[in-house]
C-alpha positions as a Markdown table, in Angstrom:
| # | Residue | x | y | z |
|---|---|---|---|---|
| 1 | Met | 4.1 | -9.3 | 9.9 |
| 2 | Glu | 6.1 | -12.0 | 8.1 |
| 3 | Arg | 5.7 | -12.2 | 4.4 |
| 4 | Ile | 4.5 | -15.1 | 2.2 |
| 5 | Leu | 5.7 | -15.6 | -1.4 |
| 6 | Gly | 3.4 | -17.8 | -3.6 |
| 7 | Leu | 4.7 | -19.9 | -6.5 |
| 8 | Gly | 2.1 | -21.3 | -8.8 |
| 9 | Asn | 0.2 | -21.5 | -12.1 |
| 10 | Ala | -1.0 | -18.1 | -13.3 |
| 11 | Leu | -4.4 | -19.0 | -14.8 |
| 12 | Thr | -7.4 | -17.0 | -15.6 |
| 13 | Asp | -10.6 | -18.8 | -14.6 |
| 14 | Val | -13.6 | -19.1 | -17.0 |
| 15 | Cys | -16.4 | -20.4 | -14.8 |
| 16 | Val | -19.7 | -21.9 | -15.9 |
| 17 | Thr | -22.5 | -23.6 | -14.0 |
| 18 | Leu | -23.8 | -26.8 | -15.6 |
| 19 | Lys | -27.4 | -28.0 | -15.6 |
| 20 | Asp | -26.2 | -31.6 | -15.4 |
| 21 | Asp | -22.9 | -33.5 | -15.7 |
| 22 | Ser | -23.5 | -34.7 | -19.3 |
| 23 | Ile | -20.9 | -32.3 | -20.6 |
| 24 | Leu | -18.3 | -33.7 | -18.3 |
| 25 | Lys | -19.0 | -37.2 | -19.7 |
| 26 | Lys | -18.9 | -35.9 | -23.2 |
| 27 | Leu | -15.5 | -34.2 | -22.7 |
| 28 | Gly | -14.1 | -37.1 | -20.7 |
| 29 | Leu | -13.4 | -35.0 | -17.6 |
| 30 | Pro | -13.4 | -36.7 | -14.2 |
| 31 | Lys | -15.9 | -34.9 | -11.9 |
| 32 | Gly | -14.1 | -33.0 | -9.1 |
| 33 | Gly | -10.7 | -33.5 | -10.6 |
| 34 | Met | -8.2 | -31.3 | -12.6 |
| 35 | Thr | -7.2 | -32.3 | -16.1 |
| 36 | His | -4.5 | -30.7 | -18.3 |
| 37 | Ile | -6.1 | -30.4 | -21.7 |
| 38 | Ser | -4.7 | -30.2 | -25.2 |
| 39 | Asp | -5.1 | -27.2 | -27.6 |
| 40 | Glu | -7.8 | -29.1 | -29.5 |
| 41 | Leu | -9.8 | -30.0 | -26.3 |
| 42 | Phe | -9.5 | -26.4 | -25.1 |
| 43 | Val | -11.1 | -25.2 | -28.3 |
| 44 | Glu | -14.0 | -27.7 | -27.7 |
| 45 | Val | -14.4 | -26.7 | -24.0 |
| 46 | Ile | -14.5 | -23.0 | -24.7 |
| 47 | Gly | -16.9 | -23.6 | -27.6 |
| 48 | Leu | -19.3 | -25.2 | -25.3 |
| 49 | Ile | -18.9 | -22.7 | -22.5 |
| 50 | Arg | -19.6 | -19.8 | -24.9 |
| 51 | Lys | -23.1 | -21.1 | -25.4 |
| 52 | Met | -23.8 | -20.7 | -21.7 |
| 53 | Asp | -23.6 | -17.9 | -19.2 |
| 54 | Tyr | -20.0 | -17.7 | -17.9 |
| 55 | Ser | -17.7 | -15.4 | -15.9 |
| 56 | Val | -14.0 | -14.5 | -16.1 |
| 57 | Thr | -11.9 | -14.1 | -13.0 |
| 58 | Pro | -8.2 | -14.4 | -12.1 |
| 59 | Gly | -7.4 | -17.8 | -10.7 |
| 60 | Gly | -4.6 | -20.2 | -9.9 |
| 61 | Ser | -4.7 | -22.0 | -6.6 |
| 62 | Val | -1.8 | -20.3 | -4.7 |
| 63 | Ala | -2.5 | -17.0 | -6.4 |
| 64 | Asn | -6.1 | -17.2 | -5.1 |
| 65 | Ala | -4.7 | -17.7 | -1.6 |
| 66 | Cys | -2.2 | -14.8 | -2.0 |
| 67 | Arg | -4.9 | -12.4 | -3.1 |
| 68 | Ala | -7.1 | -13.5 | -0.2 |
| 69 | Met | -4.3 | -13.0 | 2.3 |
| 70 | Ala | -3.6 | -9.6 | 0.8 |
| 71 | His | -7.2 | -8.6 | 1.3 |
| 72 | Leu | -6.8 | -9.6 | 5.0 |
| 73 | Gly | -3.8 | -7.3 | 5.3 |
| 74 | Met | -1.0 | -9.8 | 4.9 |
| 75 | Pro | 2.0 | -8.9 | 2.8 |
| 76 | Thr | 2.2 | -11.4 | -0.1 |
| 77 | Gly | 4.0 | -11.8 | -3.5 |
| 78 | Phe | 3.5 | -14.1 | -6.4 |
| 79 | Val | 5.7 | -15.8 | -9.0 |
| 80 | Gly | 4.1 | -17.3 | -12.1 |
| 81 | Lys | 4.3 | -17.1 | -15.9 |
| 82 | Ile | 1.9 | -15.3 | -18.3 |
| 83 | Gly | 1.8 | -14.4 | -21.9 |
| 84 | Asp | 2.1 | -10.9 | -23.3 |
| 85 | Asp | -1.6 | -10.7 | -24.0 |
| 86 | Glu | -4.9 | -9.5 | -22.7 |
| 87 | Phe | -5.3 | -12.4 | -20.2 |
| 88 | Gly | -1.8 | -11.8 | -18.9 |
| 89 | Arg | -2.4 | -8.1 | -18.3 |
| 90 | Phe | -5.7 | -8.8 | -16.7 |
| 91 | Tyr | -4.0 | -11.3 | -14.4 |
| 92 | Ala | -1.1 | -9.0 | -13.4 |
| 93 | Asp | -3.6 | -6.2 | -12.7 |
| 94 | Ser | -5.5 | -8.5 | -10.3 |
| 95 | Leu | -2.4 | -8.9 | -8.2 |
| 96 | Ala | -1.6 | -5.2 | -8.2 |
| 97 | Lys | -5.1 | -4.2 | -7.2 |
| 98 | Val | -4.8 | -6.0 | -3.9 |
| 99 | Gly | -1.2 | -5.1 | -3.2 |
| 100 | Thr | 0.4 | -8.5 | -3.9 |
| 101 | Glu | 3.9 | -8.0 | -5.2 |
| 102 | Asn | 4.0 | -8.9 | -8.9 |
| 103 | Leu | 7.0 | -11.2 | -9.6 |
| 104 | Met | 5.5 | -12.5 | -12.8 |
| 105 | Ile | 7.6 | -13.7 | -15.7 |
| 106 | Ile | 6.5 | -12.9 | -19.3 |
| 107 | Ser | 6.7 | -15.7 | -21.8 |
| 108 | Asp | 7.8 | -14.8 | -25.3 |
| 109 | Thr | 6.5 | -18.1 | -26.7 |
| 110 | Tyr | 3.1 | -19.0 | -25.2 |
| 111 | Pro | -0.2 | -17.2 | -24.5 |
| 112 | Ser | -1.5 | -16.9 | -20.9 |
| 113 | Gly | -3.1 | -20.0 | -19.4 |
| 114 | Val | -6.8 | -20.4 | -18.9 |
| 115 | Cys | -8.6 | -22.7 | -16.5 |
| 116 | Ser | -12.2 | -23.7 | -17.3 |
| 117 | Ala | -14.1 | -24.4 | -14.1 |
| 118 | Leu | -17.2 | -26.5 | -14.8 |
| 119 | Ile | -19.5 | -26.3 | -11.8 |
| 120 | Ser | -22.0 | -29.1 | -11.2 |
| 121 | Ser | -25.4 | -28.5 | -9.7 |
| 122 | Asp | -24.2 | -29.8 | -6.3 |
| 123 | Gly | -21.4 | -27.1 | -6.3 |
| 124 | Glu | -18.6 | -29.6 | -7.1 |
| 125 | Arg | -16.1 | -28.1 | -9.5 |
| 126 | Thr | -14.2 | -29.8 | -12.3 |
| 127 | Phe | -11.1 | -28.1 | -13.8 |
| 128 | Ala | -10.0 | -28.3 | -17.4 |
| 129 | Asp | -6.7 | -26.5 | -17.5 |
| 130 | His | -5.1 | -25.2 | -20.7 |
| 131 | Met | -1.7 | -24.4 | -19.1 |
| 132 | Ala | 0.1 | -22.6 | -22.0 |
| 133 | Ala | 2.5 | -20.0 | -20.5 |
| 134 | Ser | 2.0 | -21.2 | -16.9 |
| 135 | Leu | 3.4 | -24.6 | -17.9 |
| 136 | Asp | 6.5 | -22.8 | -19.3 |
| 137 | Leu | 7.6 | -21.7 | -15.9 |
| 138 | Lys | 11.1 | -23.2 | -15.5 |
| 139 | Ala | 13.5 | -23.9 | -12.7 |
| 140 | Glu | 16.0 | -21.4 | -14.3 |
| 141 | Asp | 13.4 | -18.6 | -14.1 |
| 142 | Leu | 13.7 | -18.6 | -10.3 |
| 143 | Thr | 16.3 | -16.4 | -8.6 |
| 144 | Pro | 17.2 | -16.0 | -4.9 |
| 145 | Glu | 16.4 | -12.3 | -5.3 |
| 146 | Met | 12.7 | -13.2 | -5.7 |
| 147 | Met | 12.7 | -14.7 | -2.2 |
| 148 | Lys | 14.5 | -11.9 | -0.4 |
| 149 | Gly | 12.4 | -10.3 | 2.3 |
| 150 | Tyr | 10.0 | -13.3 | 2.5 |
| 151 | Gln | 9.8 | -15.9 | 5.4 |
| 152 | Tyr | 7.5 | -18.4 | 3.7 |
| 153 | Leu | 7.4 | -20.0 | 0.3 |
| 154 | Tyr | 3.9 | -21.2 | -0.6 |
| 155 | Ile | 4.1 | -23.8 | -3.3 |
| 156 | Glu | 1.2 | -25.0 | -5.4 |
| 157 | Gly | 0.8 | -28.7 | -5.6 |
| 158 | Tyr | -0.3 | -28.5 | -9.2 |
| 159 | Leu | 3.4 | -27.8 | -10.0 |
| 160 | Val | 4.6 | -31.3 | -9.0 |
| 161 | Gln | 4.6 | -32.5 | -12.5 |
| 162 | Asn | 7.6 | -30.1 | -13.1 |
| 163 | His | 10.1 | -31.8 | -10.9 |
| 164 | Ala | 13.0 | -29.5 | -11.6 |
| 165 | Leu | 11.0 | -26.4 | -10.9 |
| 166 | Ile | 9.4 | -27.4 | -7.7 |
| 167 | Gln | 12.6 | -29.0 | -6.3 |
| 168 | Arg | 14.7 | -26.0 | -7.1 |
| 169 | Ser | 12.2 | -23.7 | -5.5 |
| 170 | Ala | 12.1 | -25.7 | -2.3 |
| 171 | Glu | 15.9 | -26.1 | -2.1 |
| 172 | Met | 16.3 | -22.4 | -2.7 |
| 173 | Ala | 13.8 | -21.5 | 0.0 |
| 174 | Lys | 15.5 | -23.8 | 2.5 |
| 175 | Asp | 18.9 | -22.3 | 1.6 |
| 176 | Met | 17.5 | -18.8 | 2.3 |
| 177 | Gly | 15.9 | -19.8 | 5.6 |
| 178 | Leu | 12.3 | -19.8 | 4.4 |
| 179 | Lys | 9.7 | -22.2 | 5.6 |
| 180 | Val | 8.0 | -24.2 | 2.8 |
| 181 | Val | 4.2 | -24.4 | 2.7 |
| 182 | Met | 2.5 | -26.7 | 0.2 |
| 183 | Asp | -1.0 | -27.4 | -0.8 |
| 184 | Leu | -1.4 | -30.8 | -2.4 |
| 185 | Ala | -3.9 | -29.4 | -4.9 |
| 186 | Ser | -5.7 | -32.4 | -6.4 |
| 187 | Tyr | -6.0 | -36.1 | -5.7 |
| 188 | Asn | -5.6 | -37.2 | -9.4 |
| 189 | Val | -2.4 | -35.2 | -9.6 |
| 190 | Ile | -1.0 | -37.0 | -6.6 |
| 191 | Leu | -2.0 | -40.4 | -7.9 |
| 192 | Gln | -0.1 | -39.6 | -11.1 |
| 193 | Asp | 3.1 | -38.7 | -9.3 |
| 194 | Lys | 2.9 | -40.1 | -5.8 |
| 195 | Glu | 6.5 | -41.0 | -5.3 |
| 196 | Phe | 7.7 | -37.4 | -6.0 |
| 197 | Cys | 4.9 | -36.0 | -3.9 |
| 198 | Arg | 6.1 | -38.1 | -1.0 |
| 199 | Phe | 9.7 | -37.1 | -1.6 |
| 200 | Leu | 8.7 | -33.4 | -1.4 |
| 201 | Val | 6.8 | -33.9 | 1.8 |
| 202 | Asp | 9.5 | -35.9 | 3.4 |
| 203 | Glu | 12.4 | -33.6 | 2.4 |
| 204 | Phe | 11.2 | -30.0 | 2.2 |
| 205 | Val | 7.7 | -29.3 | 3.4 |
| 206 | Asp | 7.1 | -27.6 | 6.8 |
| 207 | Ile | 3.4 | -26.8 | 6.5 |
| 208 | Leu | 1.1 | -29.1 | 4.5 |
| 209 | Phe | -2.5 | -28.5 | 3.4 |
| 210 | Ala | -4.6 | -31.4 | 2.0 |
| 211 | Asn | -8.2 | -32.2 | 1.7 |
| 212 | Glu | -9.3 | -35.7 | 2.7 |
| 213 | Glu | -9.2 | -37.1 | -0.9 |
| 214 | Glu | -5.6 | -35.8 | -1.3 |
| 215 | Ala | -4.5 | -37.1 | 2.0 |
| 216 | His | -5.9 | -40.5 | 1.1 |
| 217 | Ala | -4.2 | -40.4 | -2.3 |
| 218 | Leu | -0.9 | -39.7 | -0.6 |
| 219 | Thr | -1.2 | -42.1 | 2.3 |
| 220 | Gly | -3.9 | -44.6 | 1.5 |
| 221 | Lys | -5.5 | -43.8 | 4.9 |
| 222 | Lys | -8.6 | -42.2 | 6.3 |
| 223 | Pro | -8.3 | -38.5 | 7.5 |
| 224 | Glu | -7.4 | -39.2 | 11.1 |
| 225 | Glu | -4.8 | -41.8 | 10.3 |
| 226 | Ala | -3.4 | -39.8 | 7.4 |
| 227 | Leu | -3.1 | -36.8 | 9.6 |
| 228 | Gln | -1.0 | -38.8 | 12.1 |
| 229 | Glu | 1.3 | -40.2 | 9.4 |
| 230 | Leu | 1.8 | -36.8 | 7.8 |
| 231 | Ala | 2.4 | -35.1 | 11.2 |
| 232 | Glu | 5.4 | -37.3 | 11.7 |
| 233 | Lys | 6.9 | -35.9 | 8.5 |
| 234 | Val | 6.1 | -32.2 | 8.6 |
| 235 | Glu | 6.0 | -29.5 | 11.3 |
| 236 | Leu | 2.3 | -28.7 | 10.8 |
| 237 | Val | -0.4 | -30.6 | 8.8 |
| 238 | Ile | -4.0 | -29.5 | 8.0 |
| 239 | Val | -6.5 | -31.9 | 6.5 |
| 240 | Lys | -9.6 | -30.1 | 5.1 |
| 241 | Met | -12.8 | -32.1 | 5.1 |
| 242 | Gly | -15.3 | -29.8 | 3.6 |
| 243 | Ala | -18.6 | -29.6 | 5.5 |
| 244 | Lys | -17.1 | -31.9 | 8.2 |
| 245 | Gly | -14.5 | -29.2 | 9.1 |
| 246 | Ala | -10.8 | -29.6 | 9.4 |
| 247 | Leu | -8.2 | -31.6 | 11.3 |
| 248 | Val | -4.9 | -30.0 | 12.4 |
| 249 | Gln | -1.9 | -31.5 | 14.0 |
| 250 | Gln | 1.4 | -30.1 | 15.1 |
| 251 | Gly | 3.7 | -32.6 | 16.8 |
| 252 | Thr | 1.4 | -34.4 | 19.2 |
| 253 | Thr | -1.1 | -31.6 | 19.5 |
| 254 | Arg | -4.3 | -32.3 | 17.5 |
| 255 | Val | -7.3 | -30.1 | 17.1 |
| 256 | Gln | -10.5 | -30.1 | 15.1 |
| 257 | Ala | -12.6 | -27.2 | 13.9 |
| 258 | Asp | -16.1 | -27.3 | 12.5 |
| 259 | Ala | -17.0 | -25.9 | 9.1 |
| 260 | Val | -19.2 | -22.8 | 9.0 |
| 261 | Lys | -22.6 | -23.7 | 7.8 |
| 262 | Val | -24.1 | -21.8 | 4.8 |
| 263 | Glu | -27.6 | -21.8 | 3.4 |
| 264 | Gln | -26.5 | -22.7 | -0.1 |
| 265 | Val | -23.3 | -23.9 | -1.7 |
| 266 | Val | -23.0 | -22.0 | -5.0 |
| 267 | Asp | -19.5 | -23.0 | -6.1 |
| 268 | Thr | -16.6 | -24.7 | -4.3 |
| 269 | Thr | -14.0 | -23.2 | -6.6 |
| 270 | Gly | -11.3 | -21.7 | -4.5 |
| 271 | Ala | -12.7 | -22.8 | -1.2 |
| 272 | Gly | -9.6 | -24.6 | -0.1 |
| 273 | Asp | -7.4 | -21.7 | -1.2 |
| 274 | His | -9.5 | -19.3 | 1.0 |
| 275 | Phe | -9.4 | -21.7 | 3.9 |
| 276 | Ser | -5.6 | -21.7 | 3.6 |
| 277 | Ala | -5.5 | -17.9 | 3.5 |
| 278 | Gly | -7.6 | -17.6 | 6.7 |
| 279 | Phe | -5.6 | -20.3 | 8.4 |
| 280 | Leu | -2.2 | -18.7 | 7.5 |
| 281 | Tyr | -3.5 | -15.3 | 8.6 |
| 282 | Gly | -4.2 | -16.7 | 12.0 |
| 283 | Leu | -0.9 | -18.6 | 12.2 |
| 284 | Leu | 1.2 | -15.6 | 11.3 |
| 285 | Lys | -0.7 | -13.6 | 13.9 |
| 286 | Gly | 0.3 | -16.2 | 16.5 |
| 287 | Met | -3.2 | -17.5 | 17.1 |
| 288 | Pro | -4.0 | -21.0 | 18.6 |
| 289 | Leu | -4.3 | -23.7 | 16.0 |
| 290 | Lys | -8.0 | -24.2 | 16.5 |
| 291 | Arg | -8.6 | -20.5 | 16.0 |
| 292 | Cys | -6.5 | -20.6 | 12.8 |
| 293 | Ala | -8.7 | -23.4 | 11.5 |
| 294 | Glu | -11.9 | -21.5 | 12.5 |
| 295 | Leu | -10.7 | -18.4 | 10.6 |
| 296 | Gly | -10.0 | -20.6 | 7.6 |
| 297 | Ser | -13.5 | -22.1 | 7.7 |
| 298 | Met | -15.0 | -18.6 | 8.0 |
| 299 | Val | -13.2 | -17.3 | 4.9 |
| 300 | Ala | -13.9 | -20.5 | 2.9 |
| 301 | Ala | -17.6 | -20.2 | 3.8 |
| 302 | Glu | -17.7 | -16.9 | 2.0 |
| 303 | Ala | -15.9 | -18.3 | -1.0 |
| 304 | Ile | -18.4 | -21.1 | -1.6 |
| 305 | Gln | -21.3 | -18.6 | -1.7 |
| 306 | Val | -20.1 | -16.9 | -4.9 |
| 307 | Ile | -19.3 | -18.1 | -8.4 |
| 308 | Gly | -15.6 | -18.3 | -9.0 |
| 309 | Ala | -12.6 | -17.8 | -6.7 |
| 310 | Leu | -12.8 | -14.0 | -6.5 |
| 311 | Leu | -14.8 | -12.4 | -3.7 |
| 312 | Pro | -16.1 | -8.9 | -4.5 |
| 313 | Asp | -14.6 | -6.0 | -2.5 |
| 314 | Asn | -17.7 | -5.5 | -0.4 |
| 315 | Lys | -17.6 | -9.1 | 0.7 |
| 316 | Trp | -14.1 | -8.7 | 1.9 |
| 317 | Glu | -15.3 | -5.8 | 4.1 |
| 318 | Glu | -17.8 | -8.2 | 5.7 |
| 319 | Val | -15.1 | -10.9 | 6.1 |
| 320 | Lys | -12.8 | -8.6 | 7.9 |
| 321 | Met | -15.5 | -7.5 | 10.2 |
| 322 | Lys | -16.3 | -11.1 | 11.0 |
| 323 | Leu | -12.7 | -11.9 | 11.6 |
| 324 | Arg | -12.5 | -8.7 | 13.7 |
| 325 | Ile | -9.6 | -7.3 | 11.7 |
| 326 | Glu | -9.1 | -3.6 | 12.0 |
| 327 | His | -9.2 | -1.7 | 8.7 |
């Protein structure tokens, strides 16, 4: 099977479920969005979280997808930056345990990054990211040797604020014959840097994942119209619509897949990442586009029934049985 190399933020997730959204208002965090926070605000956020029940899991959008794909039996690798500390070692171990190739870079300046995931009672997640070492990942950290043996580079949309890094990675991938996969990551990130996001999509991206808010932020259009516009720019585009399923278009071929219904949504953290993992698994197995989207929905449905973006091992056994994967 072809191999996928992920490039993204190496962040450890600290997850907490909120009784109401008053804390979000107090901290000035937009519900459902992702905000880079200062050292001072990080101290305040963690101080509040420590007064509640919380969990600690390895995160990072593309890294979540890489770990999920590895669980499904796909060969993956991951490039990110961590500190030489407890969180960094925890993060590197999380990749090793599932067989994802560790191409992590160690910062000699910053501690490892932490993402606080604040989960509202309706399952919506709000991210407060203290990027630290992950934000120190530079264009010059990347080398062609990292991409050898891989056929796809999966770039995290949260990296778009680092223009030099993301453009160098995409150019290097193209020079080495890799297809570029990108997940747009967050609507507010796009709104802050729309021109560069559109440049990346126009010039480098082959496979694009977006949810309906992100697709609207990039195009100003509703899902069906956004899908059509983006399909004219990239080889394959997927618009995820949560409980309404997903739209997929490749050339003039368009399909729609329903979401898998669940009894209770516990936490949407990592749902899109797991959808992408299931979809890419099907794609690299040569399955029809509709089936790829169905597999994505099946994996995502499991992710939204647990706190955090890390499914326990016994859950992966169930997922693989549902996907009829031999193991």
